[in-house]
C-alpha positions in Angstrom: -0.2 -42.3 7.5 0.3 -40.3 4.3 3.1 -38.7 2.4 6.0 -37.1 4.3 6.0 -33.3 4.2 8.1 -31.9 1.5 10.5 -29.3 2.7 10.1 -25.8 1.2 12.4 -25.1 -1.7 15.8 -23.6 -0.7 16.3 -20.1 -1.8 19.7 -18.7 -2.4 21.2 -15.5 -1.1 20.1 -13.7 -4.3 16.5 -14.2 -3.5 17.0 -12.8 0.0 18.9 -9.8 -1.5 16.2 -9.1 -4.0 13.6 -9.3 -1.3 15.6 -6.9 0.9 16.1 -4.4 -1.9 12.4 -4.6 -2.9 11.3 -4.1 0.7 13.6 -1.1 1.1 12.4 0.5 -2.1 8.8 -0.1 -1.1 9.4 1.4 2.4 11.0 4.4 0.8 8.0 4.8 -1.5 5.6 4.4 1.5 7.3 7.0 3.6 7.3 9.6 0.9 4.0 8.7 -0.6 2.0 8.0 2.5 3.2 11.2 4.2 2.2 13.1 1.2 -1.2 11.5 1.2 -1.8 12.3 4.9 -0.6 16.0 4.6 -2.9 16.9 1.7 -6.2 16.0 3.5 -7.0 19.5 4.6 -8.5 21.8 2.0 -11.0 19.9 -0.3 -14.7 19.7 0.3 -15.2 15.9 0.6 -13.2 12.8 1.6 -13.4 11.4 -1.9 -12.4 14.8 -3.5 -9.3 15.0 -1.2 -8.4 11.4 -1.9 -8.7 11.8 -5.7 -6.7 15.1 -5.5 -3.8 13.3 -3.8 -3.8 10.6 -6.5 -4.1 13.2 -9.3 -1.2 15.3 -7.8 1.0 12.2 -7.9 0.0 11.3 -11.4 -2.1 8.3 -10.5 -4.8 8.2 -13.2 -7.6 6.0 -12.2 -11.4 6.4 -12.2 -13.0 7.6 -9.0 -15.1 4.5 -8.6 -12.2 2.1 -9.0 -10.0 4.2 -6.8 -12.5 4.3 -4.0 -13.2 0.6 -4.3 -9.4 -0.2 -4.1 -9.0 2.2 -1.2 -11.7 0.2 0.7 -9.8 -3.0 -0.2 -6.7 -1.5 1.5 -8.7 -0.8 4.6 -10.3 -4.2 4.5 -6.9 -5.9 4.3 -5.7 -4.0 7.3 -8.9 -4.9 9.1 -8.5 -8.6 8.4 -4.8 -8.9 9.2 -3.7 -7.0 12.3 -0.1 -7.9 11.8 0.0 -6.6 8.2 2.3 -3.5 7.8 1.8 -0.6 5.5 4.7 -1.9 3.4 2.9 -5.2 3.0 -0.2 -3.4 1.7 2.0 -1.3 -0.6 3.7 -4.3 -2.0 0.3 -6.0 -2.8 -1.0 -2.8 -4.3 2.1 -2.2 -6.4 1.9 -5.7 -7.8 -1.9 -5.9 -8.4 -2.3 -2.4 -9.8 1.0 -2.3 -11.7 2.2 0.8 -9.8 5.7 1.9 -9.0 6.4 1.6 -5.3 6.2 5.4 -4.7 2.9 5.6 -6.4 1.6 2.6 -4.5 2.8 4.2 -1.3 0.9 7.4 -2.2 -2.2 5.4 -3.0 -2.1 3.4 0.3 -1.3 6.5 2.4 -4.1 8.4 0.8 -6.5 5.5 1.2 -5.6 5.2 4.9 -5.9 8.9 5.4 -9.3 9.1 3.7 -11.1 5.9 4.6 -9.4 4.2 7.6 -7.3 6.8 9.5 -7.3 4.5 12.5 -4.5 2.6 10.7 -2.4 5.7 10.2 -0.1 4.6 13.1 0.3 1.0 11.7 4.1 0.3 11.4 5.8 0.2 8.1 
């Protein structure tokens, strides 16, 4: 028949506590950063200009081409996974782009505001 399934490794309370604290920090970064991103989309000439301005205002230094590509990856992730929350996307962005949670929240909020506003109401 095959090998019996190996149960997943047990994680202690510390792992759960670290995950809870990390999630709370990411959510706080999302709320502040994503709201900032959405509010600032009113007075620049193009979508990309507005997007880059939000990033620049938050001190996120990244080339325009890379930023737009990553923003579309945020939207693609939300397209592919309907149950994915903004906090999930922020966590992935923070890890893969080596950004602090608040900056990752700003990036994700700005990406959604600029390139996939249909996900603006996605839960945290």
